[in-house]
N, C-alpha and C positions, 0 to 999 in steps of 0.2 A: 504493499497499500503506500502509496506518497502520500504523506503530510506535508500538510501546506502550515504555511507559515502564521496566521492565520490575526485576527488583530495585535496594534501594538499592546501590549498591558506593560509592560515595561514598567513603570510608575508603580499602578496594584503588587510587580512583586517586592519592588521594595520597600512600601507603605508597610504591607504583608512581612517582610522579614525582621523590620523596625517593630515592627509591634510584639507579633511573638519571642522578638530581642527582650523586648521591655517587659511582656507577664511573663515569662519561662515559669517565677521561681511558683510567680502564683498559680500559673497554670496545673503546676506539675502536681499541687497541692491540691486542686480545688476540681476544673473542668479532666485530668488526667483519671485521679481518683474517679473519678463518673464511670466515664464512659472505658473503665476499663472493666465494670461487667459487663464486657462482649468478648473480652481478650479469649473466653475460650468458651465462644461460639466460634471464633475467626481460626483457633485456630485448628477444632475441630474439624473445621469445613476444609482443611489443606491439608490435613489428615500428619498433622506437626508431631514428630516422631523422637527418640533418640538419634541419632548423627543425620537427621534435617539437615542442610545450609539453607537457611532459613534468613533474605534482605527484609529487615524491615523499611520503608519507606517512609521520608516523612514522619520518621518515631517520637521525635517532638521528645520530655522525658524521661521516651527508656522504657516505661509501660508495660509493653506488650511483648518489646524484646526482654523483658527478665520473664514474664510469662512463659516465652516461647525456649528460656535456656534455663528454665525449672523441668522443660519437660527430656532438654537431652540436647538440645539443638544448636547445632552451630551458629550462631545470631550475628550478624553485622545489621549495623541499620546507619541510614544515612541523614540531615535534617536538614536545611538552608541556617538555621538559625544556631548561630554560635552554642549561645548558652544552654540553650538545647541539650546541644551534646554533649557539657560539660554534667550535668544534671543525669542524660544519662550512662554515661558510662558511670558511674557514683550508685544510679540504681540499676545494674545491670553489672559488675563489676568482670564477668566472666565474656562479656561479645565486646568486639571488636564498628568501632564510633567515627563517623566519619563530618564532615560536614562538606556539605556539596549539593549538587542539582539534582533533582528524579528528575529534567527534559536532559539529562547525558551525565549518566552514572560514569564512575570512573574505576568502571568493572570491566572483564575480559568477558564475552557470549559465555555461555553456558555455565555458567559458575554456579551458580542456586538449582536449590529442586523445589526452595514454596520465596516468590514476590509475595510479603504484604504490604499495606496500605489504607492505615483506616483514619480516616476522617484527613488525607492527605490531598485527591486528585479536587475538593475544589478548592483549593489553593494555587496550583499551577495552571501557570499564564496559557499552557499548551496540554490540556491534559491526555488526550489523542501521544503527541510526540513521548506524555510518561510512560504511556503502553505501553508504546513501543518500544521506547526502552527494556523498557520491565521485560518483555517478551525476549526478546536482546539477550540479560542475563540469563535468562531461564535456558535448564538442560530439552531436551525434548520430552514431552507430556510433562513439565515441569505445571506447576500451580499458581496461577494469581486471583489472590482477592484484595480487595477493594472494600469500606466501606463509604459511605456519604448518609448527612442528615435529608431522612425524610421531609419531601415539601410541606408547610406550617399547615395545610387546608386538613391532612392528618395526624399533622403530629403538636401537642396540646402544647409545649414550651414554643416552641419555634412557633408559634399562632397566638399565643401571649407576648412575647418580644417583639413582634414584625407588625402584629398589628395594632401594639398603642404605640407603636411610632407612626405609623397611613394613619390614623385613627388620632393622637393628639398632636399631629409634628411632621415633617416629610422626608419624604429618602434622597430627593433629591439635594442635594449634597453638596461641595466641592470637594467631595473627597475622590480618589482612581480612579475608576468604573477596573471593573474586573468581567471575569468569566461568570453566569448567571451563577448564585451560589446553591442551590438544589436540581442543578441539570441529572447531576444521577442519584440522585433520590429514586428517580422515577423505574424504573426494573425495567421498562421495552430501552427508555434510553441505551440502559448500561448493560443491555444484550446486541443492540443494534449496537453504537459505538465496539464496545468489542469483539465483534465480530471483523468489524472495518477496518479493524488491526492486526486482523490474522489472528483470529484467539478464539478454539469453541469453548461457548460456553455450558458451563455444568450447569451455574443453579444462578441464579438472583429469590433471598425471601426476605424476608423484616424481622430484625433484631428488634425486642420488645429493652427500656430500657428506663430508669426512673430517674432526674434529676432531682436530687434533695437537700432541702433543706433544714437548718433549725429550725426558722421560721418566714415565715413572707414576707418578717423587713426585710429581711438577708438577702433573697432570691438578687435583688435591682444591685447592692455593695457585691456581691460573690461573683456577676455576670462582669463586671466592670472592670474587674482586677486583675479578672482570668480569661478575658480575649481581646483579642486585636480590632472588634473591626464596632463594637457596641460605643464603647466608650469616645471614639473620637467622632461617631454618626449624633449622638448625642449631643457632645460640645456644639456642635453646631446647627444644633434645634439654639430656638429664646427662652428667655428663661422660661416665662412660664411653659412655654411646649413641652420643656424639658421633666418641668413638677408634673404635667399631667399627665405625660408618660409614666414618670415612674411610679408616678398614686395607682398609677390603671396597670403595671407589672404589677403594682401589694396586691390591689385591690381583690386583681384577675387569678395570683397563686394561693390564695386566704381558701379557695375552693376546693383545693388540692390538700389540704394540711389531715395528713394519718396522724393519728400514736403519738401527738406533742410535734410533730415533724411537718415538712412540707412534702409531696412528694408529688413534677410532674414528671409525664412518659413524654419520654423524646425520642422513639423510636428511632431507627437506622434501618437503610437500606446494606445488604449484603448480597454480590457480585463474584463469581467464583468465574474463570475459566482458566483452558490449560491450552500450553504453546504444542500444537499438532505435529 
């Protein structure tokens, strides 16, 4: 397949790198803790076992890498944010980690049995190129798996956040334009893209996950401190808009109170494919 260069998202790429470098410590303690709920499901889907040579693309603070290492996998991780890699080295001390580009992997062809990319594809300027690179470094019949957020219409957590912004503020703010955030939350789009990239689709499925908080009042500060997009988005609202957005998120979160905490469903789409 010939991959087009696509739109120029270079400014978005640097925005993302700077953002996730800044929030790396909070991300590793909050977001990664929550998203780790699905790590075993991802590793089960690719048959991760002792001796599996596994590459974790967009590894972040290394929790998925550590889960793979605990199964006896030979783990390599790569991320574009250097602070994330420093945390990953501590989280998974038996792994080998690199600061690098998912769209230009610094590895030889046919080097890995499995490539995983959890919640990374939505941050890439050219997802097709990243998938092509994953295919290149896989052995024949090797497996590639990625996850992305289910779109807000079927994702209560994302629906709460983005719905509050749309109702009380605006998404039309001067931030660098990037690829569609929820493109790969749709199974049909996952399957189409994987096939166009020359991979054989094994499965697409939805993974249940809950984003949990101590209380409704903790939702906004927790999310602002651990994500790279929402804080800049809110900072560009008027003071009145921001107050209304934050109030709407807090009030909406109260509907998900469970046993003294708040648990908001935030499902992911998991896609698995094989190199023919």
